[in-house]
C-alpha positions in Angstrom: -35.5 -8.8 20.3 -32.0 -10.1 21.0 -28.9 -8.8 19.1 -25.8 -10.7 18.3 -23.0 -8.2 18.9 -20.1 -10.4 19.9 -16.5 -9.6 20.6 -15.6 -10.1 16.9 -18.2 -7.5 15.9 -17.0 -5.0 18.5 -13.3 -5.4 17.5 -14.2 -5.1 13.8 -16.3 -2.0 14.2 -13.8 -0.2 16.5 -10.9 -1.0 14.2 -12.9 0.1 11.2 -13.9 3.3 13.0 -10.2 4.0 13.9 -9.3 3.5 10.2 -12.2 5.8 9.2 -10.9 8.4 11.6 -7.4 8.1 10.0 -8.9 8.3 6.5 -10.7 11.5 7.5 -7.5 13.0 8.8 -5.7 12.4 5.6 -8.2 14.4 3.5 -6.8 17.9 2.9 -9.9 20.0 3.6 -11.5 17.9 6.3 -11.2 19.2 9.9 -9.9 16.5 12.3 -8.6 16.5 15.8 -5.3 15.1 14.6 -3.2 12.1 15.6 -4.5 10.2 18.6 -7.7 12.2 18.6 -8.6 10.9 15.2 -7.9 7.4 16.2 -9.8 7.6 19.5 -12.7 9.6 18.0 -13.0 7.2 15.1 -12.8 4.1 17.4 -15.6 5.4 19.7 -17.7 6.3 16.7 -16.9 2.9 15.1 -18.0 1.1 18.2 -21.3 3.1 18.3 -21.8 2.6 14.5 -21.3 -1.1 14.8 -23.7 -1.3 17.7 -26.3 0.7 15.7 -25.8 -1.5 12.6 -26.2 -4.6 14.8 -29.4 -3.3 16.4 -31.0 -2.1 13.2 -30.0 -5.3 11.3 -30.9 -7.7 14.0 -34.0 -8.9 12.2 -32.2 -9.9 9.1 -30.9 -13.4 8.4 -27.2 -13.8 7.7 -24.0 -15.6 8.6 -21.6 -14.4 11.3 -19.2 -13.2 8.7 -22.0 -11.1 7.1 -22.9 -9.6 10.5 -19.3 -8.7 11.4 -18.8 -7.2 7.9 -21.9 -5.0 8.2 -20.9 -3.9 11.7 -17.4 -3.0 10.4 -18.9 -0.9 7.5 -21.2 0.8 9.9 -18.3 1.4 12.3 -16.1 2.8 9.6 -18.7 5.2 8.4 -19.7 6.5 11.8 -16.0 6.6 12.9 -15.3 9.0 10.0 -18.3 11.1 10.8 -17.4 11.4 14.5 -13.9 12.4 13.6 -15.0 15.1 11.3 -17.6 16.5 13.8 -14.9 16.4 16.6 -12.5 18.3 14.3 -15.2 20.9 13.6 -15.9 21.4 17.3 -12.3 21.7 18.1 -11.7 24.2 15.2 -14.7 26.3 16.3 -13.4 26.3 19.9 -9.9 27.5 18.9 
């Protein structure tokens, strides 16, 4: 089973993850690593979320725009989650 996770999908999911990390940081009661940590954590989570979305949705038919959009949504969601988990871990450690 081949997946189509091109450069456009990677960029979209990493950027969406970084934006998700920043959105998590802006919430008043959400723990986050702050600043660059939120961007990096969100970006890494976004890349993984986009990859996961690509692999799980590889059997569905769709255009390239649809594939990139779904990878971006998956990246944004997982980027937000990774940022919150990273913030919780750092808060617990301190």
